[in-house]
C-alpha angles and dihedrals in degrees: 000000000000128000091260091054092049091053091048089049091049093051088048093055091047089054094047091047091050091051092049089051091051090047092052092049092053090047090053094045089048094048095047094091089054093049088051089050092050091050092048090052091051095050089047089052090047090050091048090048089051090049091047089051096049089046091049088048093052088044091051092050091049091048091050090050091049091051092048089048089048089051092046091049093048093048090048090050093049085050093048091048091049090045090050093049090046091048090049090050092046093049089051092049088045089050090052090046094047090046087056093046100042112111116214113244092238089053096045093051091050092046098045106028111011125109127237097235119145092247090059096040094106095052089049093052093049091049091049092047089050091049090046090054092047091052093048092049087058092057126085125290094026089048119076109260090233091065092040091064094047116117136182108275133186132200095182095090092060093045087048091056096043095050092047117091114199134154111238115239121219114248095218102097108147102026114121119242136169111259091348122153136195094233091113091061095060093080115128109247099163089116092073096054088044088056090050090051091047091054095052090042090057104037107033091066090046089051094050090050089048090054092048095049091049092049090051096044093049092046096239113167100229135135114281121254118240134183118257110284097011123140109272127191091351094303130110099215094106111175110237093194097068102092089181092064093226123158122226120255116235104236087200093060117122089226099052094113093051090044093053092049090049091049091055091050093046092049091052092050092049089048090056092042098048103029111132098036090095089068089072092051089049092052091052088051094047088045090054091046094052091053100045120350091203090067087076087080092058090045092050094052091047093051090046091053088059091047098045095096102085096204136133110244147177090240095069090148090060090052090049090048093051091047090052091049093050090049091050093048089049090048092051093047090048088054088053090050092049094051090047095052087048087055089056093046089053090063087068088070102032109036127076120233095252128122126323116345114243093234093064096071091033090057087056090052090049093048091050092054092043090056092051089057097051114121125171115310097006089095090094093049092054095045090053090053089048090053093052095042095050094043094055090040092056095041091051090046094055092046091051089051094056094060088079112024094182094069094022095112094048091049093048096047090049091053097044091046090052090047090055093045093049095048100036093109095044094043088061093059107027113063096202093053088045088059092054091043091061089044090056088047094056092047090048091052092049093050089050094052090050091048094049091046089053093049093051091046093049091049096047102027095127092047088052089050092051091047088050093051089049091052090048093051090047090053097040100045126069126221093258094052089050091049091050092052090048091051090051 
């Protein structure tokens, strides 16, 4: 093939290639709608798949909720079935107990309203024998051990604490801290002492009524129980200060000896019957103490008010309960006082002897709050706490002063002055604090006297030395020696 033919062949190939490219472009242009249709179909399929996934997800959630509902229904049904079985068993047991405790009408009439004439003696004996048999059946070992272990219980204490909202006060009152303040101790915690008062208001009358019913039911010869202020023994001088509503016993009564014996037996029986209920009262006291230890003052006053009537009564268990509550409150408050005193004593090791000690103004804040909580007979409790606080406070102050004798008097007089300034208002109304105020005043004056004497001696030390030497010479030389020195 020559050169001319090669060029012609090349041109031919170019034309054919161009024709092929044009044909390909036309094919592509012609197939573009098909491609769009395929893409649209794919997009539609993807959208359907997404919708299907969402629908399956919602269906799965609904099925899960249905399974949870079914499980809940099954659990509730099981509980209802168990409750139904338990209720049925309980009703059967209660029916048995009621049957054992049911007093036949003829015996009830004979025991409560019948006469003791000789004509009815046989019926009375039969009724007493029946009652004796029933009472014997209610004692161990005749009584079911399950019932023998039963004790009175109250859920009111838990409900009371759960429904009472109160901010917890910190128990660190007198501990020194840098830049600390007592603002955290200003939270209102009156709700806790109100809860304790509410519990006593509700349950003390109930326990007194329970004691009265038990005494009447068991035929104890004891004084009747009356409400406060009611007419007693035909007189209208009902005492309103007796919160237990107990009548006085006439010491001149011919049955005084038997009444006293019955009271002792009744109180022992009540102790056995109601033993365990005191734990609920203790729980409320401990709960109040944890929230605000100073509320022990209010609780002590409330309890003392119920114990203020010094009368013999048929509700001896109630008086014992109140006495135990008062003792527990006093113990808890003493625990708080001891912890606070320990905080003061720790300053002896941790605080430098500079300026006014932090627990001086803190004690004034504490005393102010304690005065706000005093009710009734809680004055003695607070005064005892003041005595211990101030004794430890002054003793610690004197020990700290001895760490640097050079500035001891300045340190002491500054702190005693701060003590007087912070307690000036309270000392005018609280005799116990007034006593310590005067004690601090005397200590302040003594420290001032010592400090002034030290300043005078320091300024005129050489003059005092010369005067002392002159006095020594006067005492050591005779008149003849002095005359000889003068002649020279």
